[in-house]
N, C-alpha and C positions, 0 to 999 in steps of 0.2 A: 673334704679339703684336698687341695692340691699343694703339696709341699715340694720344695726343690732347693737346690744349692747353686749359687752363681759366683763367678769370679775366677781369678787365675788358678792354675793347678797348685794345690797345696794351701791356698788362701781363700777357699770358698766360704761363702756366708749363707746362712739359712734364710729361706724366704717362703712366702705364702702367695699363691696366685688366686686372686678373687675371680668370681664368675664373670665380671666385666672385663677381665684381662689386666686389671691393675696389679702390679707386683708390690708386695709389702715386705720390708726387711724384718726378720725375726730375731736379729742378733741381740736385742735387749731382753729377749724372753728366753731363748734357748741358745746354748753354745753352738749346736750343730744339729742337723737332722741325722740322728744316730740311734743306737739301741736304746738309749735312755729316753729320748724324746718320742719314740714310737710305742712306748708302753701305754697301756690304757690311761694311766695318770698323766703321762706326758702329752698324749693327744687331747685329753680333756682340758689341760691347761691352755693349749693352743686354741682349741675350739671355743673356749670361754672368752677369748679376747674380742674386743671391738676392733676390727681391722683398720678402721679409720683413725685409730690412735697410733698406728704404726707408720714409720717413715715409708714414703713412696720411693721405689727404685725406678728412676727414669731411663737408665741405660744398664741393662742386664749384662750385656757382653757375653762372655762364655758361660754356658750352663755346665755345671759339673754333674757327676753321678748323683742320683737322687737320694742316696744314703751313704754315710761314711762309716768307717770303723767296722766294716762287715766282718763278723766272726767266721762264718762258714758260707761258702758259695757252692750250693748243692744244685746239681743238674739232673734232670730226668730225660733219658734217651728213648727214642722210638715210641713216643707216646701218642702218635696219630697213626692210625692203621695205614693211611695212604702213604705216609712217609716211610713207615717200616717196609712196605712192599716195594717202594721205589728203590730202596737200598738193598733189596734182596732178602729181607728178613720177614718172619712171621710176627704176628702180634705177641708181645711178651706176656708170660703168665703172671708176672709181678713186675713192679716198676724197675726199670734199668737205672741204676744210680751211679753217678760219677761226680767228680769235683772239678771246679776251676780254681786256679790260684787267685786269691784276692788281689794280687798285683796286676791281674788282667783288667781290673775295673777302670773304666774311663767314662768321660761324659758322653752324652748321646750324640753329639756332633763332632767329637774329636776324630782325628784321622785313624783309620785302620792301618797299622804298620805291618807290611808283609815281612816276616822274619827271614833271615838268611837261610838259604836252602829250601825255601818253600816253593812248591810247584802246584799245590792243589788247595788254594785258599777259597773257602766256601762261606756261605751265609746261612743264617737260620733265625727267622723272626720268632720270638717266644714271649709268652706271658710270664711275668715274674711276680713272686710273692715275697712280702716282707713279714717276718714273724714279729709279733708285738708282745707276746706273753709266753713264758716258758712252757714248753710242751714235752711231756714224757708219757708215753703209753696213753695217748688221748684217743678217744673213739672217733670214728668217722663222723658221727652225729655232732660232736663237740669241736671238731678240728678247726672249723672256720672261726670259732671264737678266739683262736690264737693268732689270727691273721690281722696285722695292722693295716695292710693295704697292698696295692698292686702296682706294677710298673711294666714298661715296655723294655725288652732286651733283644740284642742281637747276639746269638751264640756263635760268634765267629769261630771257624774251625779250619785246621790244616789237616786235610784228609790223609796225606801221606804220613805225617807225624802221628796221626790218630790210629791208623790201622795197618800200616805196612811194615812197621818195625815190631820189636817185642814190647811187652808192657801193656799199659792201660790207655784208655781214651784220653785221660788227663793230659798227656803229652801234646796232643793236637788241639787242646782246648784252652791252654793256660798261657799262651804267649802274651807278651805285653800288648795291650789294646784290644784283646779278644773278648772283653766284657763290657761293651757300652750299655749302660742302664740309665733309664730316665726318658724324657726330661723330668717327669713328675713322679712322686709317690702319691697315688690317689688313695685316700683312706677307704677302708672296706665299706663304710656306710654309703659311699657313692658308687659302689659296684655291687648291686643287689644280687646279680647272678654272674659269677665269673665264668660260667659254662655257656655264656651266650654272647661272646665278644668276637667280632670280626677282626682278623689280623692279615696283614699284607706286606709284601716286600717287592721293590723294584730295583733293577740294576740298569743304570744308564737310561732310566725311563721306561724300561720294558718290564711288565709285570711278570714276576717269577713265582711268587707265592700269594695265594688268596684263599684263606680258610676261615674256620670258625672254631672256637674252643669247645663248641658242642661236640666236636668229633674227637676229643681226647679219649684215649683208652681208659686212663685212670684220671678221675676228677681231682680238682684241687683238694677237696676234703679227704679223698682216699690217699693222695700223696702225702699230705701233712700227717695223717694218722699213721701211715706206713713208716715214714721216716722217724716219727717220734718213738716208734718201737725199736729202732736201730740205734738212735743217738738222741741226746737231749737237744731240742731246738731252743735257742735263746733269742731274746729280743735283739733285732738287728741282723739275724741270720737271713739269708736270701735263698730262694729256690727258683730256678727257671724250669719250665714245665713241659718242654718238648716243642716240636715244630711241625707244621703241616707239610704236605708234599710241595716240591718245587725247588729243592736245593740243587746246587750245581752238580753235585755228585750223582744225582738221580737223572740228569739229562742224558739223552742218547744222541750223540756222544756227550760225555760230561763236559761242563763248562765251568771254568774257575775264574776267580777275580784276578785282575791285573792292575798294577799301578796306574793311576789316572782315572779309574772308574769310580762312579758315584753310586752309593747304596742308599736308598731311602726306604723307610719302613714305618709302620704304624699299627696301633691297636685302637679300636673304637673306644673313645673316652679317655684314653691314656696318653695321647699325644703322638708325636712323630720324631724320627731321628733322621739325620743325613750325615753320611760319612764318605770321605774321600780315601781311596786306597793309595798308600804311598809305600815306596821301598824303604827298607831299614837302612838309614844312613850312618848308623853307629859303627 
């Protein structure tokens, strides 16, 4: 299934996208696409529906983030060897883990707002994972059983905030609008091999990233298992899993985003995003 949320910010409604492109409103069935509705029981309830009994949405308008009420927004860094090398790093011996603030989450086509003082605004197309079942000390072999589905993400980053001051990467990853996720949450049954997905990103129509999840250093199963040994993963938690080469920081010389530029990105089977970069007017 392809689940998503549509409507104005703060008033999004849950929806189902049929294979023929018809959008069906799920508001009479679930309150939202959230931790409760992505559990095995929640997904079974939605899957059991006859979509033709649900109201058709003729005008979707804005698409919101594909899941709400996210408890943890966990990120894996340097998880593609080509990206690690372009940033001057070797392949890590174990997953590099950092967090994004959940307040960074926005819809897939919402603007990217360049924060005050930003000089090195960058892009990163990534495969995202939604946890559907509590995971604590799970094995790699059982890890994917705890995954509800997958989504497209842009791990927007401010490199000066991230690496040039004191502290951790989170500072350059958590600004408002730095977490576009969606358009859809595609349930795991429709993604038989998450390690065989093409992902790409363009800036103003120029291809900057073009890779495949086959080239991850740590697989989705390894990441979920590893994280579950550090912290309990709960339904509705999300993980983004690293980016291939082609980020602005890795260009020679580096190239960074400016207001007015357009970023488009996609992952095979998981949809596309389109964002306009704007200056912070607050």
